[in-house]
N, C-alpha and C positions, 0 to 999 in steps of 0.2 A: 715914615713908613709906608711898606705897602706891608700890608698881611695877607699872608699867603696862609692855602690850606688845600692837602692838607702838609702841616710845616713839616720842611726835606729832612728833618730830624728823624720823624715817624717813618719815615721809607724805609731808611737803615737800619730803623729800630725793629722793625716787622721786616727786613729780607732778612737780621739775625738772627731775629730769632723762628724763621722759616729754615733757618740753615741751621741750625742749633739741632731744633726739636725733631730733621727728619729723620733718623734711626728713631727717637721713640713713640715718632706716629708712627711707623713702621712695623715698630715692637708692640706699642695699643694696638694694633689694627691683629695682628695675630692673635691674641690674647684676646682680643675679643668676636671675633669669631670662632673658636676654640670654646669660649663661652655659650655661646648662642646654641655651638652642635651638641656640647654633652646637657645643656638644660633640658630642650625641645625632643633629645630620647627620653630621659628620664619621663616626660609631663607629656607627650606624647597622649596618653588616655586619657587625660583631663582633657584638650582639645580638640579627641575626632570626640568624644562622652558633648562637651557646649556644640561642638558643632551639629552634629545627631540630634541634638535636643532643639535646636531653633529651628532646624528643619522641621523633624515634627508639630512643632506648633502646640497651641491647646487642644489640639484632637488626638493629640495621644493619648488622652483623659488617664493620665498617671500625672505622679508629683515624679518630682530627678529625681530623688530617690528608688522608687519603684520602676522608672524606668530607665533606671543606671544598674539595676541589676538584674532587670529581664533582660538586657540585653549578656549579659556575662552568665549569666544562668542557661541562655538561651544557644549563643554562640560563640563563649567561652571568652574569657579577656584577652587575650590573643589576638582576637578573632575580630571578636568585636570593637578593638579602644583601642588596642597598642598599637596594631601593625598598619589600618587603616592611615594612606598617606603619611607613614612613617618616612621614606625616601627623600620626596621632593621638601618638608617641611625643616628635614634637616639641613639639606642644602641653604634654601630658604633661610631658615636661621644664621645658619653661617652667612649668607649674605646683610640681611637685613642686618642685626645684632653687631655682627660683623665691622661695620659703617655706623650705624649709630651710637656704639663705644666708642667705638675706634678713632672719630671725626670728632667726638663730643666737644673732649679735652683742648685741642686743636681751636676751632669751630670759637670756640667760648674764648678761649685768652685773646685768639684774633680779636673778636669784639674788644676784648677789654685795652688791648691798640689800637683801636680809632677808637673807640670812646676817649680814653687818651687823648688822640691828636685833638679832634672835636675840639678835649679843652684845652687847648695846646697846652698838655702836661707832658709831652714823649719822652726826659727825662725823668721824670716826677709821678710814676705810676699809682692810681689812686687802688690801685688793687683789685682782684679778684672782682670781675663782675655780680649784678646781683640776682633778683630773680625771675625778673625780665627778659635781663641778657642769658640768664639758662636757660631759660623757653625758649628764646629767639634761636642760642647753637644747639639743642634737641629738637627744634624745627625741623631746621637746615640737615642734621645729618640723622634723624628720623626720616627727610624723604628722601634723601636718594638713596637709602639704604633698603625701604621698598618699594622704591622701582629698580634699583636692579632684579629686586626678590618680587618684584609682582606676577612674572607669567608662572614661579612655580608652588606660588601662593593659590591660585589660579586651581591648581591644579590637584596638590593636596586637599584643597578646600570641599573638589569633585568628589574627589578619592572619598575623604568624611563623609559629607553627604550623603554616600550612595549606600556605602559599609552594611555589608549582611553578612553572613553566613549564605557559603558557596554547593550548591549538589549538584550530584552527578554527573547532573547534563550538562551545568559549568553557569547555571543563571542564578541568583539569589535565592534563596529560602527564608533570608529576612529581608529587615531593610524600607528602603522607601522604595528601588529599585524592583520589588517581588514581580518575580518570575521574568526576570529584564537580566540580559548578562553585564559583567560588568563593562564601562565604559571606555575604559583603559587596562592594558595588560603591565606598563609600568610607567615611570617615569620619565621615560626619553622615547618613549612612543604616542604618549600624551601631549605633549609636548609639540611633536610634531604633528598629528593630526590636527592639534588648534592650530597650528601655524597654514597647511593642508585645507583647513578645510575655510578657516579666513581668505584664502588668495584664492579658491575653487569659488567661495559666496560674490566674489568681487577688489578688485586692486591690487592682483599684484604682490607684490611683498608688502606692501602698504595694508592691502588686508587680511595678511598672516601675520604682519605686527599689531594690526588692532585687536585680531583674535589674540594672540598672544596676548598682550594686557588690556582683555575688558577686565573691565569694573578700578582698573588701573589708581584712576582719578579718587576712588572709595578708600584704595587699598593704600595709596600713599598718606592721603587725610590721616586716614586713621593712621596711621604709619607715625608719620609726621604728629599727630597727637600724642599717643602715647610714648612716646620718644618723650616727646618737650614735656608733660607731664611727670612719665616716670624720673626723668635725667632728673630735671629740677629740682621737684619735691625730695630726692635723694640728695643730691650736690646741696640745696640750700639746711634741709634739714642737720646734714652731717658739716656744718661749716657751724653752722647757728650754737647746736649741740658743744662745738669744739669749744664757740669762742666766749661760748658762756659756763665755760668750765665744768658742764654737767657731765657729760663722758669723752677719756680720753680719745683717742685711734685706737681700731683695737676690731673683733668680731663685736663685742657688745654695739655697738658704733654704728654698726653696720646693716648688721639684724635690725636694730631698728629704727635708721631713715630706713632702709630698703623698705619695711611695712610703709613707712606714711607712703612711699613709693607708688605700693601695688594697690593702694584705697586710692593712690590718685589720679593712677594712669587704665584704674579700669573703669573708672564713674567715669571718663571724662571721652574713651575710647569707646564703649557698649554702644552707642548706637549707632559707629561708622560699623562695628564687630557682626550688628544683625545684619545691617544691609547689603555690606559684604557677601554674605554669605545665604541669603535667602537668593542674590542677583544673582550669584555666582551659579550657585548651585542648580538655577527655574527651567534653564531646559533640558536638564539631560537628566531631571526626575518628572517633566510633562506634567498635564492634565494640569489641577487649578494651580498649583504653582506656576508655573511654567504663564498662565492666562493673568495672573494679577501681577507675577512682579518680574516674568523675564522677557516681555513686551517692549519696552522704553530702555533707560537709563537707568542710572544709576538714583536719580531727583524721584523718578516715576515709578519706581520701583518702592524709591522711601514716599510717594504719597500715597501711595497702593497699600503699604503695609497702615500706615496710618488709621485711610481709613476705613479697608478690613478688619483691623484690634485694637486702635487710639494709641494713647502715647505709651501704655507703660509694656508695648511692642515693643518699643526701641532700651529697654534695660530686662528684657529677659533673655537668660541665662549670664543675669548678673553675677548668682552666687556660684555654679561650676569654673564663672570667667575667674572671680575674687579666686575660687577654691585650685588654681590653676597657676594665678602671679601670684598670691602670696607665700608658698612654695618657693615658685620662679624665683620672683623677686627677691626673696631672701639668699636662694643657694647659688643665685646668678652672678649677685655682686659681690657676695661671700668670692668666691670662686675666679672673678670676673677681681679681685683686689688681688688676693691671692696669684695670679698670675701673670698683672702685672710687678709683683716685686716679683716673682719669676724669671720675668723678662731682665729686668737690670730697673724698670722704672720706679717703685714704689708704689705707697697708695693715694690713687687719685686725693689732688689734693685741687 
């Protein structure tokens, strides 16, 4: 007999799974996009604080608490923290969370089909993939989502990095671009300007795309690692707690698993996050930031960060990041699970 891989039956199994889960995939994408947009609308102030704190650096001379209170006293909560970058952030999270949560179950289950096919067991499934498979599924889904959202994330980062109180003359009275006008008037204008500047610098359409996806390698890398670590920790914790009879399916299980996911993904994604913030904001901030962090690519920026500040710079902002991700993780996974039930596909299993 001649062994054939993948076995013929595995393809029929995969086709059946694909056709049978198409409606579930669409429903899951909708639930995931709504989750991302609602969650970031509530947590954008902490995201802005994290970004402004990373840009300010050690030269700010303040602790995180005094830095935050200074912004609120001088600029107001809405102007200083809640409004900056909100529209592009909502759109970006609709795409990134929509695809990373939305595609994850399909990719994870597809990997299980391929695993069973590799072991010649298409009709006798070994069940859901383990943590490694969950990590791989989150990596692929996250990379897809963040690749699509990359231009919007660049715009929101730049808007948050330069945020400050604008005076009657139209110039910033506070913040990293003190005395200068805002770089952008809105999200669409920002995307258009980035594309136009890229095309004018050389390369036409290629230059425009390169400008829009500036720093995308780091954004996609960060997003993929964040998604992989978060979804793996959540799914694995939830599966293990249920399997051992420790916590039954429901809100308590979702909260416990989401806390594990928050700790894991904050730590894994933090180095990428700091590099993205400094690299993408370097040009608009000018001065020493542009000299140290904006002249080369993301790797050159990371090397300069290491030389200028040491290893600790790569975890700068961990506290506000976790402060955002912990409640975000709890709320978003709870909301995601409820929306899954609402659209008729049940809890993530």
